[in-house]
PDB file of N, CA, C and O in Angstrom, chain B, residues numbered from 101:
ATOM      1  N   MET B 101      10.812   6.029  -2.672  1.00  0.00           N
ATOM      2  CA  MET B 101      10.305   5.100  -1.687  1.00  0.00           C
ATOM      3  C   MET B 101      10.267   5.801  -0.338  1.00  0.00           C
ATOM      4  O   MET B 101      11.200   6.511   0.038  1.00  0.00           O
ATOM      5  N   PHE B 102       9.173   5.590   0.382  1.00  0.00           N
ATOM      6  CA  PHE B 102       9.007   6.155   1.719  1.00  0.00           C
ATOM      7  C   PHE B 102       8.678   5.023   2.677  1.00  0.00           C
ATOM      8  O   PHE B 102       7.809   4.198   2.399  1.00  0.00           O
ATOM      9  N   ARG B 103       9.374   4.986   3.805  1.00  0.00           N
ATOM     10  CA  ARG B 103       9.071   4.019   4.863  1.00  0.00           C
ATOM     11  C   ARG B 103       8.266   4.736   5.930  1.00  0.00           C
ATOM     12  O   ARG B 103       8.567   5.870   6.301  1.00  0.00           O
ATOM     13  N   GLU B 104       7.235   4.056   6.419  1.00  0.00           N
ATOM     14  CA  GLU B 104       6.386   4.618   7.475  1.00  0.00           C
ATOM     15  C   GLU B 104       5.902   6.020   7.118  1.00  0.00           C
ATOM     16  O   GLU B 104       6.045   6.954   7.907  1.00  0.00           O
ATOM     17  N   LEU B 105       5.326   6.161   5.920  1.00  0.00           N
ATOM     18  CA  LEU B 105       4.803   7.440   5.462  1.00  0.00           C
ATOM     19  C   LEU B 105       3.550   7.798   6.249  1.00  0.00           C
ATOM     20  O   LEU B 105       2.570   7.054   6.212  1.00  0.00           O
ATOM     21  N   PRO B 106       3.563   8.932   6.969  1.00  0.00           N
ATOM     22  CA  PRO B 106       2.348   9.329   7.691  1.00  0.00           C
ATOM     23  C   PRO B 106       1.277   9.698   6.672  1.00  0.00           C
ATOM     24  O   PRO B 106       1.490  10.550   5.809  1.00  0.00           O
ATOM     25  N   SER B 107       0.135   9.052   6.782  1.00  0.00           N
ATOM     26  CA  SER B 107      -0.926   9.285   5.821  1.00  0.00           C
ATOM     27  C   SER B 107      -2.245   8.850   6.412  1.00  0.00           C
ATOM     28  O   SER B 107      -2.317   7.842   7.114  1.00  0.00           O
ATOM     29  N   GLY B 108      -3.284   9.601   6.132  1.00  0.00           N
ATOM     30  CA  GLY B 108      -4.599   9.222   6.639  1.00  0.00           C
ATOM     31  C   GLY B 108      -4.591   9.156   8.154  1.00  0.00           C
ATOM     32  O   GLY B 108      -4.283  10.141   8.825  1.00  0.00           O
ATOM     33  N   LYS B 109      -4.930   7.996   8.691  1.00  0.00           N
ATOM     34  CA  LYS B 109      -5.036   7.809  10.141  1.00  0.00           C
ATOM     35  C   LYS B 109      -3.930   6.914  10.678  1.00  0.00           C
ATOM     36  O   LYS B 109      -4.150   6.166  11.630  1.00  0.00           O
ATOM     37  N   GLY B 110      -2.748   6.978  10.084  1.00  0.00           N
ATOM     38  CA  GLY B 110      -1.661   6.127  10.546  1.00  0.00           C
ATOM     39  C   GLY B 110      -0.454   6.248   9.655  1.00  0.00           C
ATOM     40  O   GLY B 110      -0.194   7.303   9.077  1.00  0.00           O
ATOM     41  N   TYR B 111       0.288   5.153   9.545  1.00  0.00           N
ATOM     42  CA  TYR B 111       1.521   5.131   8.770  1.00  0.00           C
ATOM     43  C   TYR B 111       1.507   3.948   7.813  1.00  0.00           C
ATOM     44  O   TYR B 111       1.370   2.801   8.238  1.00  0.00           O
ATOM     45  N   ALA B 112       1.649   4.224   6.526  1.00  0.00           N
ATOM     46  CA  ALA B 112       1.774   3.149   5.542  1.00  0.00           C
ATOM     47  C   ALA B 112       3.177   2.567   5.671  1.00  0.00           C
ATOM     48  O   ALA B 112       4.146   3.324   5.731  1.00  0.00           O
ATOM     49  N   ASP B 113       3.311   1.252   5.715  1.00  0.00           N
ATOM     50  CA  ASP B 113       4.622   0.624   5.888  1.00  0.00           C
ATOM     51  C   ASP B 113       5.596   1.051   4.789  1.00  0.00           C
ATOM     52  O   ASP B 113       6.702   1.508   5.082  1.00  0.00           O
ATOM     53  N   LEU B 114       5.193   0.905   3.545  1.00  0.00           N
ATOM     54  CA  LEU B 114       6.036   1.306   2.410  1.00  0.00           C
ATOM     55  C   LEU B 114       5.168   1.980   1.359  1.00  0.00           C
ATOM     56  O   LEU B 114       4.058   1.529   1.076  1.00  0.00           O
ATOM     57  N   THR B 115       5.672   3.049   0.789  1.00  0.00           N
ATOM     58  CA  THR B 115       4.972   3.747  -0.289  1.00  0.00           C
ATOM     59  C   THR B 115       5.976   4.052  -1.387  1.00  0.00           C
ATOM     60  O   THR B 115       7.050   4.593  -1.125  1.00  0.00           O
ATOM     61  N   PHE B 116       5.624   3.704  -2.607  1.00  0.00           N
ATOM     62  CA  PHE B 116       6.469   3.981  -3.761  1.00  0.00           C
ATOM     63  C   PHE B 116       5.729   4.948  -4.683  1.00  0.00           C
ATOM     64  O   PHE B 116       4.602   4.676  -5.097  1.00  0.00           O
ATOM     65  N   ILE B 117       6.352   6.058  -4.998  1.00  0.00           N
ATOM     66  CA  ILE B 117       5.769   7.047  -5.896  1.00  0.00           C
ATOM     67  C   ILE B 117       6.726   7.204  -7.074  1.00  0.00           C
ATOM     68  O   ILE B 117       7.898   7.525  -6.880  1.00  0.00           O
ATOM     69  N   PRO B 118       6.231   6.979  -8.306  1.00  0.00           N
ATOM     70  CA  PRO B 118       7.131   7.080  -9.457  1.00  0.00           C
ATOM     71  C   PRO B 118       7.558   8.532  -9.720  1.00  0.00           C
ATOM     72  O   PRO B 118       6.847   9.475  -9.371  1.00  0.00           O
ATOM     73  N   ARG B 119       8.718   8.687 -10.332  1.00  0.00           N
ATOM     74  CA  ARG B 119       9.191  10.008 -10.717  1.00  0.00           C
ATOM     75  C   ARG B 119       8.286  10.580 -11.802  1.00  0.00           C
ATOM     76  O   ARG B 119       7.606   9.837 -12.511  1.00  0.00           O
ATOM     77  N   ARG B 120       8.283  11.883 -11.925  1.00  0.00           N
ATOM     78  CA  ARG B 120       7.496  12.528 -12.979  1.00  0.00           C
ATOM     79  C   ARG B 120       7.961  12.031 -14.335  1.00  0.00           C
ATOM     80  O   ARG B 120       9.154  11.852 -14.579  1.00  0.00           O
ATOM     81  N   GLY B 121       6.994  11.813 -15.205  1.00  0.00           N
ATOM     82  CA  GLY B 121       7.304  11.353 -16.550  1.00  0.00           C
ATOM     83  C   GLY B 121       7.487   9.856 -16.678  1.00  0.00           C
ATOM     84  O   GLY B 121       7.684   9.349 -17.782  1.00  0.00           O
ATOM     85  N   VAL B 122       7.425   9.137 -15.566  1.00  0.00           N
ATOM     86  CA  VAL B 122       7.558   7.680 -15.583  1.00  0.00           C
ATOM     87  C   VAL B 122       6.163   7.075 -15.541  1.00  0.00           C
ATOM     88  O   VAL B 122       5.361   7.403 -14.667  1.00  0.00           O
ATOM     89  N   ASP B 123       5.881   6.196 -16.484  1.00  0.00           N
ATOM     90  CA  ASP B 123       4.553   5.601 -16.586  1.00  0.00           C
ATOM     91  C   ASP B 123       4.480   4.304 -15.775  1.00  0.00           C
ATOM     92  O   ASP B 123       4.361   3.214 -16.334  1.00  0.00           O
ATOM     93  N   SER B 124       4.553   4.441 -14.460  1.00  0.00           N
ATOM     94  CA  SER B 124       4.449   3.305 -13.545  1.00  0.00           C
ATOM     95  C   SER B 124       3.446   3.655 -12.458  1.00  0.00           C
ATOM     96  O   SER B 124       3.281   4.830 -12.130  1.00  0.00           O
ATOM     97  N   PRO B 125       2.776   2.661 -11.897  1.00  0.00           N
ATOM     98  CA  PRO B 125       1.831   2.955 -10.829  1.00  0.00           C
ATOM     99  C   PRO B 125       2.540   3.275  -9.511  1.00  0.00           C
ATOM    100  O   PRO B 125       3.672   2.849  -9.285  1.00  0.00           O
ATOM    101  N   ALA B 126       1.869   4.021  -8.659  1.00  0.00           N
ATOM    102  CA  ALA B 126       2.321   4.196  -7.280  1.00  0.00           C
ATOM    103  C   ALA B 126       1.913   2.929  -6.525  1.00  0.00           C
ATOM    104  O   ALA B 126       1.011   2.212  -6.959  1.00  0.00           O
ATOM    105  N   MET B 127       2.577   2.649  -5.394  1.00  0.00           N
ATOM    106  CA  MET B 127       2.229   1.478  -4.589  1.00  0.00           C
ATOM    107  C   MET B 127       2.199   1.849  -3.117  1.00  0.00           C
ATOM    108  O   MET B 127       3.064   2.572  -2.621  1.00  0.00           O
ATOM    109  N   VAL B 128       1.188   1.339  -2.430  1.00  0.00           N
ATOM    110  CA  VAL B 128       1.105   1.445  -0.980  1.00  0.00           C
ATOM    111  C   VAL B 128       1.112   0.014  -0.459  1.00  0.00           C
ATOM    112  O   VAL B 128       0.251  -0.790  -0.817  1.00  0.00           O
ATOM    113  N   ILE B 129       2.102  -0.303   0.401  1.00  0.00           N
ATOM    114  CA  ILE B 129       2.286  -1.669   0.867  1.00  0.00           C
ATOM    115  C   ILE B 129       2.116  -1.723   2.386  1.00  0.00           C
ATOM    116  O   ILE B 129       2.709  -0.930   3.117  1.00  0.00           O
ATOM    117  N   GLU B 130       1.303  -2.662   2.844  1.00  0.00           N
ATOM    118  CA  GLU B 130       1.103  -2.894   4.274  1.00  0.00           C
ATOM    119  C   GLU B 130       1.509  -4.327   4.580  1.00  0.00           C
ATOM    120  O   GLU B 130       1.065  -5.260   3.910  1.00  0.00           O
ATOM    121  N   LEU B 131       2.350  -4.502   5.586  1.00  0.00           N
ATOM    122  CA  LEU B 131       2.841  -5.819   5.986  1.00  0.00           C
ATOM    123  C   LEU B 131       2.173  -6.266   7.281  1.00  0.00           C
ATOM    124  O   LEU B 131       1.966  -5.462   8.189  1.00  0.00           O
ATOM    125  N   LYS B 132       1.840  -7.537   7.361  1.00  0.00           N
ATOM    126  CA  LYS B 132       1.230  -8.104   8.566  1.00  0.00           C
ATOM    127  C   LYS B 132       1.962  -9.390   8.939  1.00  0.00           C
ATOM    128  O   LYS B 132       2.371 -10.163   8.072  1.00  0.00           O
ATOM    129  N   TYR B 133       2.119  -9.604  10.240  1.00  0.00           N
ATOM    130  CA  TYR B 133       2.726 -10.823  10.747  1.00  0.00           C
ATOM    131  C   TYR B 133       1.663 -11.632  11.474  1.00  0.00           C
ATOM    132  O   TYR B 133       1.000 -11.124  12.379  1.00  0.00           O
ATOM    133  N   ASN B 134       1.500 -12.886  11.080  1.00  0.00           N
ATOM    134  CA  ASN B 134       0.508 -13.796  11.665  1.00  0.00           C
ATOM    135  C   ASN B 134      -0.916 -13.253  11.562  1.00  0.00           C
ATOM    136  O   ASN B 134      -1.746 -13.518  12.433  1.00  0.00           O
ATOM    137  N   LYS B 135      -1.196 -12.511  10.527  1.00  0.00           N
ATOM    138  CA  LYS B 135      -2.556 -12.066  10.216  1.00  0.00           C
ATOM    139  C   LYS B 135      -2.776 -12.374   8.745  1.00  0.00           C
ATOM    140  O   LYS B 135      -1.983 -13.095   8.140  1.00  0.00           O
ATOM    141  N   THR B 136      -3.826 -11.845   8.170  1.00  0.00           N
ATOM    142  CA  THR B 136      -4.113 -12.157   6.773  1.00  0.00           C
ATOM    143  C   THR B 136      -3.728 -11.000   5.854  1.00  0.00           C
ATOM    144  O   THR B 136      -3.663  -9.843   6.270  1.00  0.00           O
ATOM    145  N   ALA B 137      -3.479 -11.346   4.610  1.00  0.00           N
ATOM    146  CA  ALA B 137      -3.217 -10.310   3.603  1.00  0.00           C
ATOM    147  C   ALA B 137      -4.463  -9.445   3.418  1.00  0.00           C
ATOM    148  O   ALA B 137      -4.360  -8.252   3.132  1.00  0.00           O
ATOM    149  N   GLU B 138      -5.638 -10.049   3.583  1.00  0.00           N
ATOM    150  CA  GLU B 138      -6.891  -9.298   3.487  1.00  0.00           C
ATOM    151  C   GLU B 138      -6.958  -8.210   4.556  1.00  0.00           C
ATOM    152  O   GLU B 138      -7.420  -7.101   4.287  1.00  0.00           O
ATOM    153  N   SER B 139      -6.495  -8.527   5.777  1.00  0.00           N
ATOM    154  CA  SER B 139      -6.530  -7.522   6.849  1.00  0.00           C
ATOM    155  C   SER B 139      -5.552  -6.384   6.564  1.00  0.00           C
ATOM    156  O   SER B 139      -5.811  -5.239   6.932  1.00  0.00           O
ATOM    157  N   ALA B 140      -4.441  -6.689   5.917  1.00  0.00           N
ATOM    158  CA  ALA B 140      -3.480  -5.648   5.542  1.00  0.00           C
ATOM    159  C   ALA B 140      -4.097  -4.722   4.504  1.00  0.00           C
ATOM    160  O   ALA B 140      -3.976  -3.502   4.610  1.00  0.00           O
ATOM    161  N   LEU B 141      -4.753  -5.289   3.511  1.00  0.00           N
ATOM    162  CA  LEU B 141      -5.402  -4.488   2.474  1.00  0.00           C
ATOM    163  C   LEU B 141      -6.532  -3.652   3.063  1.00  0.00           C
ATOM    164  O   LEU B 141      -6.704  -2.487   2.701  1.00  0.00           O
ATOM    165  N   GLN B 142      -7.295  -4.244   3.964  1.00  0.00           N
ATOM    166  CA  GLN B 142      -8.386  -3.519   4.623  1.00  0.00           C
ATOM    167  C   GLN B 142      -7.850  -2.335   5.428  1.00  0.00           C
ATOM    168  O   GLN B 142      -8.481  -1.279   5.454  1.00  0.00           O
ATOM    169  N   GLN B 143      -6.709  -2.491   6.077  1.00  0.00           N
ATOM    170  CA  GLN B 143      -6.115  -1.400   6.849  1.00  0.00           C
ATOM    171  C   GLN B 143      -5.723  -0.232   5.946  1.00  0.00           C
ATOM    172  O   GLN B 143      -5.903   0.928   6.316  1.00  0.00           O
ATOM    173  N   ILE B 144      -5.189  -0.535   4.767  1.00  0.00           N
ATOM    174  CA  ILE B 144      -4.841   0.523   3.811  1.00  0.00           C
ATOM    175  C   ILE B 144      -6.073   1.353   3.490  1.00  0.00           C
ATOM    176  O   ILE B 144      -6.010   2.582   3.449  1.00  0.00           O
ATOM    177  N   LYS B 145      -7.192   0.678   3.263  1.00  0.00           N
ATOM    178  CA  LYS B 145      -8.428   1.365   2.899  1.00  0.00           C
ATOM    179  C   LYS B 145      -9.040   2.110   4.081  1.00  0.00           C
ATOM    180  O   LYS B 145      -9.406   3.279   3.958  1.00  0.00           O
ATOM    181  N   GLU B 146      -9.152   1.432   5.231  1.00  0.00           N
ATOM    182  CA  GLU B 146      -9.796   2.043   6.399  1.00  0.00           C
ATOM    183  C   GLU B 146      -9.037   3.263   6.913  1.00  0.00           C
ATOM    184  O   GLU B 146      -9.645   4.240   7.350  1.00  0.00           O
ATOM    185  N   LYS B 147      -7.726   3.205   6.859  1.00  0.00           N
ATOM    186  CA  LYS B 147      -6.918   4.305   7.382  1.00  0.00           C
ATOM    187  C   LYS B 147      -6.512   5.301   6.291  1.00  0.00           C
ATOM    188  O   LYS B 147      -5.714   6.207   6.531  1.00  0.00           O
ATOM    189  N   ASN B 148      -7.067   5.122   5.100  1.00  0.00           N
ATOM    190  CA  ASN B 148      -6.895   6.063   3.988  1.00  0.00           C
ATOM    191  C   ASN B 148      -5.429   6.380   3.705  1.00  0.00           C
ATOM    192  O   ASN B 148      -5.043   7.547   3.627  1.00  0.00           O
ATOM    193  N   TYR B 149      -4.624   5.343   3.553  1.00  0.00           N
ATOM    194  CA  TYR B 149      -3.193   5.530   3.324  1.00  0.00           C
ATOM    195  C   TYR B 149      -2.874   6.164   1.976  1.00  0.00           C
ATOM    196  O   TYR B 149      -1.742   6.595   1.756  1.00  0.00           O
ATOM    197  N   THR B 150      -3.843   6.231   1.071  1.00  0.00           N
ATOM    198  CA  THR B 150      -3.599   6.878  -0.216  1.00  0.00           C
ATOM    199  C   THR B 150      -3.793   8.392  -0.142  1.00  0.00           C
ATOM    200  O   THR B 150      -3.608   9.086  -1.141  1.00  0.00           O
ATOM    201  N   GLU B 151      -4.160   8.906   1.016  1.00  0.00           N
ATOM    202  CA  GLU B 151      -4.429  10.332   1.185  1.00  0.00           C
ATOM    203  C   GLU B 151      -3.250  11.207   0.757  1.00  0.00           C
ATOM    204  O   GLU B 151      -3.466  12.257   0.152  1.00  0.00           O
ATOM    205  N   LYS B 152      -2.034  10.813   1.048  1.00  0.00           N
ATOM    206  CA  LYS B 152      -0.841  11.595   0.699  1.00  0.00           C
ATOM    207  C   LYS B 152      -0.568  11.617  -0.801  1.00  0.00           C
ATOM    208  O   LYS B 152       0.294  12.364  -1.262  1.00  0.00           O
ATOM    209  N   LEU B 153      -1.285  10.814  -1.556  1.00  0.00           N
ATOM    210  CA  LEU B 153      -1.041  10.729  -2.987  1.00  0.00           C
ATOM    211  C   LEU B 153      -2.004  11.599  -3.786  1.00  0.00           C
ATOM    212  O   LEU B 153      -2.278  11.304  -4.949  1.00  0.00           O
ATOM    213  N   THR B 154      -2.517  12.661  -3.183  1.00  0.00           N
ATOM    214  CA  THR B 154      -3.495  13.510  -3.855  1.00  0.00           C
ATOM    215  C   THR B 154      -2.921  14.188  -5.090  1.00  0.00           C
ATOM    216  O   THR B 154      -3.662  14.434  -6.042  1.00  0.00           O
ATOM    217  N   ALA B 155      -1.636  14.496  -5.108  1.00  0.00           N
ATOM    218  CA  ALA B 155      -1.016  15.141  -6.271  1.00  0.00           C
ATOM    219  C   ALA B 155      -0.735  14.131  -7.383  1.00  0.00           C
ATOM    220  O   ALA B 155      -0.452  14.522  -8.516  1.00  0.00           O
ATOM    221  N   PHE B 156      -0.809  12.845  -7.074  1.00  0.00           N
ATOM    222  CA  PHE B 156      -0.535  11.799  -8.041  1.00  0.00           C
ATOM    223  C   PHE B 156      -1.821  11.416  -8.750  1.00  0.00           C
ATOM    224  O   PHE B 156      -2.831  11.151  -8.099  1.00  0.00           O
ATOM    225  N   SER B 157      -1.797  11.385 -10.064  1.00  0.00           N
ATOM    226  CA  SER B 157      -2.953  10.881 -10.805  1.00  0.00           C
ATOM    227  C   SER B 157      -2.494   9.685 -11.619  1.00  0.00           C
ATOM    228  O   SER B 157      -1.433   9.710 -12.242  1.00  0.00           O
ATOM    229  N   GLY B 158      -3.273   8.683 -11.605  1.00  0.00           N
ATOM    230  CA  GLY B 158      -2.924   7.453 -12.302  1.00  0.00           C
ATOM    231  C   GLY B 158      -3.257   6.252 -11.451  1.00  0.00           C
ATOM    232  O   GLY B 158      -4.028   6.347 -10.496  1.00  0.00           O
ATOM    233  N   GLU B 159      -2.674   5.125 -11.798  1.00  0.00           N
ATOM    234  CA  GLU B 159      -2.951   3.892 -11.069  1.00  0.00           C
ATOM    235  C   GLU B 159      -2.167   3.831  -9.758  1.00  0.00           C
ATOM    236  O   GLU B 159      -1.023   4.275  -9.661  1.00  0.00           O
ATOM    237  N   ILE B 160      -2.831   3.263  -8.765  1.00  0.00           N
ATOM    238  CA  ILE B 160      -2.188   3.003  -7.479  1.00  0.00           C
ATOM    239  C   ILE B 160      -2.439   1.537  -7.144  1.00  0.00           C
ATOM    240  O   ILE B 160      -3.573   1.059  -7.198  1.00  0.00           O
ATOM    241  N   LEU B 161      -1.380   0.841  -6.802  1.00  0.00           N
ATOM    242  CA  LEU B 161      -1.505  -0.546  -6.376  1.00  0.00           C
ATOM    243  C   LEU B 161      -1.545  -0.586  -4.854  1.00  0.00           C
ATOM    244  O   LEU B 161      -0.646  -0.077  -4.184  1.00  0.00           O
ATOM    245  N   LEU B 162      -2.592  -1.192  -4.318  1.00  0.00           N
ATOM    246  CA  LEU B 162      -2.699  -1.421  -2.877  1.00  0.00           C
ATOM    247  C   LEU B 162      -2.241  -2.853  -2.652  1.00  0.00           C
ATOM    248  O   LEU B 162      -2.818  -3.785  -3.210  1.00  0.00           O
ATOM    249  N   VAL B 163      -1.207  -3.033  -1.837  1.00  0.00           N
ATOM    250  CA  VAL B 163      -0.596  -4.350  -1.670  1.00  0.00           C
ATOM    251  C   VAL B 163      -0.635  -4.751  -0.196  1.00  0.00           C
ATOM    252  O   VAL B 163      -0.062  -4.070   0.655  1.00  0.00           O
ATOM    253  N   GLY B 164      -1.301  -5.839   0.093  1.00  0.00           N
ATOM    254  CA  GLY B 164      -1.337  -6.395   1.440  1.00  0.00           C
ATOM    255  C   GLY B 164      -0.530  -7.686   1.467  1.00  0.00           C
ATOM    256  O   GLY B 164      -0.803  -8.616   0.707  1.00  0.00           O
ATOM    257  N   ILE B 165       0.460  -7.735   2.343  1.00  0.00           N
ATOM    258  CA  ILE B 165       1.323  -8.917   2.435  1.00  0.00           C
ATOM    259  C   ILE B 165       1.293  -9.449   3.861  1.00  0.00           C
ATOM    260  O   ILE B 165       1.437  -8.693   4.822  1.00  0.00           O
ATOM    261  N   SER B 166       1.108 -10.747   3.984  1.00  0.00           N
ATOM    262  CA  SER B 166       1.095 -11.412   5.283  1.00  0.00           C
ATOM    263  C   SER B 166       2.175 -12.485   5.290  1.00  0.00           C
ATOM    264  O   SER B 166       2.383 -13.185   4.300  1.00  0.00           O
ATOM    265  N   TYR B 167       2.859 -12.601   6.427  1.00  0.00           N
ATOM    266  CA  TYR B 167       3.846 -13.667   6.580  1.00  0.00           C
ATOM    267  C   TYR B 167       3.724 -14.220   7.990  1.00  0.00           C
ATOM    268  O   TYR B 167       3.202 -13.557   8.886  1.00  0.00           O
ATOM    269  N   ASP B 168       4.218 -15.459   8.181  1.00  0.00           N
ATOM    270  CA  ASP B 168       4.065 -16.097   9.484  1.00  0.00           C
ATOM    271  C   ASP B 168       5.319 -16.880   9.863  1.00  0.00           C
ATOM    272  O   ASP B 168       6.304 -16.899   9.126  1.00  0.00           O
ATOM    273  N   GLU B 169       5.262 -17.522  11.023  1.00  0.00           N
ATOM    274  CA  GLU B 169       6.404 -18.255  11.573  1.00  0.00           C
ATOM    275  C   GLU B 169       6.886 -19.382  10.674  1.00  0.00           C
ATOM    276  O   GLU B 169       8.074 -19.705  10.675  1.00  0.00           O
ATOM    277  N   SER B 170       5.996 -19.978   9.916  1.00  0.00           N
ATOM    278  CA  SER B 170       6.378 -21.088   9.036  1.00  0.00           C
ATOM    279  C   SER B 170       7.026 -20.589   7.747  1.00  0.00           C
ATOM    280  O   SER B 170       7.280 -21.366   6.827  1.00  0.00           O
ATOM    281  N   LYS B 171       7.286 -19.296   7.694  1.00  0.00           N
ATOM    282  CA  LYS B 171       7.883 -18.636   6.526  1.00  0.00           C
ATOM    283  C   LYS B 171       6.966 -18.680   5.318  1.00  0.00           C
ATOM    284  O   LYS B 171       7.405 -18.522   4.179  1.00  0.00           O
ATOM    285  N   GLY B 172       5.668 -18.900   5.587  1.00  0.00           N
ATOM    286  CA  GLY B 172       4.686 -18.822   4.518  1.00  0.00           C
ATOM    287  C   GLY B 172       4.259 -17.376   4.347  1.00  0.00           C
ATOM    288  O   GLY B 172       4.333 -16.581   5.284  1.00  0.00           O
ATOM    289  N   HIS B 173       3.821 -17.046   3.172  1.00  0.00           N
ATOM    290  CA  HIS B 173       3.345 -15.693   2.953  1.00  0.00           C
ATOM    291  C   HIS B 173       2.203 -15.696   1.947  1.00  0.00           C
ATOM    292  O   HIS B 173       2.057 -16.617   1.144  1.00  0.00           O
ATOM    293  N   SER B 174       1.401 -14.643   2.013  1.00  0.00           N
ATOM    294  CA  SER B 174       0.344 -14.445   1.029  1.00  0.00           C
ATOM    295  C   SER B 174       0.303 -12.972   0.676  1.00  0.00           C
ATOM    296  O   SER B 174       0.729 -12.121   1.458  1.00  0.00           O
ATOM    297  N   CYS B 175      -0.205 -12.683  -0.489  1.00  0.00           N
ATOM    298  CA  CYS B 175      -0.208 -11.321  -0.986  1.00  0.00           C
ATOM    299  C   CYS B 175      -1.482 -11.075  -1.777  1.00  0.00           C
ATOM    300  O   CYS B 175      -1.925 -11.936  -2.536  1.00  0.00           O
ATOM    301  N   ILE B 176      -2.069  -9.900  -1.597  1.00  0.00           N
ATOM    302  CA  ILE B 176      -3.213  -9.471  -2.380  1.00  0.00           C
ATOM    303  C   ILE B 176      -2.882  -8.105  -2.945  1.00  0.00           C
ATOM    304  O   ILE B 176      -2.405  -7.226  -2.228  1.00  0.00           O
ATOM    305  N   ILE B 177      -3.135  -7.930  -4.232  1.00  0.00           N
ATOM    306  CA  ILE B 177      -2.882  -6.656  -4.893  1.00  0.00           C
ATOM    307  C   ILE B 177      -4.184  -6.173  -5.502  1.00  0.00           C
ATOM    308  O   ILE B 177      -4.859  -6.914  -6.217  1.00  0.00           O
ATOM    309  N   GLU B 178      -4.531  -4.936  -5.220  1.00  0.00           N
ATOM    310  CA  GLU B 178      -5.724  -4.323  -5.776  1.00  0.00           C
ATOM    311  C   GLU B 178      -5.319  -3.040  -6.482  1.00  0.00           C
ATOM    312  O   GLU B 178      -4.520  -2.264  -5.958  1.00  0.00           O
ATOM    313  N   LYS B 179      -5.861  -2.822  -7.651  1.00  0.00           N
ATOM    314  CA  LYS B 179      -5.526  -1.639  -8.439  1.00  0.00           C
ATOM    315  C   LYS B 179      -6.665  -0.624  -8.356  1.00  0.00           C
ATOM    316  O   LYS B 179      -7.829  -0.970  -8.554  1.00  0.00           O
ATOM    317  N   ILE B 180      -6.320   0.628  -8.063  1.00  0.00           N
ATOM    318  CA  ILE B 180      -7.300   1.707  -8.095  1.00  0.00           C
ATOM    319  C   ILE B 180      -6.741   2.803  -9.013  1.00  0.00           C
ATOM    320  O   ILE B 180      -5.539   2.848  -9.275  1.00  0.00           O
ATOM    321  N   THR B 181      -7.614   3.673  -9.492  1.00  0.00           N
ATOM    322  CA  THR B 181      -7.183   4.776 -10.334  1.00  0.00           C
ATOM    323  C   THR B 181      -7.618   6.086  -9.717  1.00  0.00           C
ATOM    324  O   THR B 181      -8.786   6.265  -9.370  1.00  0.00           O
ATOM    325  N   LYS B 182      -6.666   7.007  -9.580  1.00  0.00           N
ATOM    326  CA  LYS B 182      -6.968   8.353  -9.075  1.00  0.00           C
ATOM    327  C   LYS B 182      -7.050   9.285 -10.270  1.00  0.00           C
ATOM    328  O   LYS B 182      -6.214   9.234 -11.172  1.00  0.00           O
ATOM    329  N   ALA B 183      -8.050  10.122 -10.268  1.00  0.00           N
ATOM    330  CA  ALA B 183      -8.217  11.076 -11.379  1.00  0.00           C
ATOM    331  C   ALA B 183      -7.448  12.350 -11.133  1.00  0.00           C
ATOM    332  O   ALA B 183      -7.476  13.258 -11.964  1.00  0.00           O
TER     333      ALA B 183
END
């Protein structure tokens, strides 16, 4: 797990990369406060936060999470595959 991983044009909030030999997807997570989960997911894509995962081949989960003052939250997960 990496916090604030420098990647692309900024810093991914959380990045999880599985150990070698483990059949699990990598995850890039962006958190937003009082914004939308869609905007978090869009930021992952626009700022190319998966750039640091060039050595990783397999599935990557892009996760956008939004939370607000009412303690409500929303989440969007998109799966991509790197060759």
